[in-house]
C-alpha positions, 0 to 999 in steps of 0.5 A: 684157373684150370690151366694154372692148376694144370701147370702146377700139377705139371711142375709137381710131376716134373719135380719143379717144386719151386715153380709149383709153389710160386704159382700155387701161392699166386693162385691162392692169393688171387682166390683166398676163399677157394678151398680147392686152391688152398688144398692144392697149395697145401699139397705143393707145400707138403710135396716140397717138404714144408711141413710147418707151412702145411700146418700153418695153412691148415690152421688158417683154413680151420679158422676161416672155415670152422667145421667145414667137412673138407677142411677136416678131410684135409687135416686128416689127409696131411696129418697121416702123411706127415 
């Protein structure tokens, strides 16, 4: 998983957003309960300009992890930036 995360970051750093999104979605499907992976997917979506998808992912995270502090931090982080 760490190498996949590195690949996603590399794609983002080199403005290869579609490749980053494809890999992030694949990783998120493989580990749906992992908050760090979902946060990375949200970051990729935000960077790509998919603000509606960011809000959808955040809503799903809130539903799945109600009251979790990290989810609230993500909500604040991406609310400020959108």
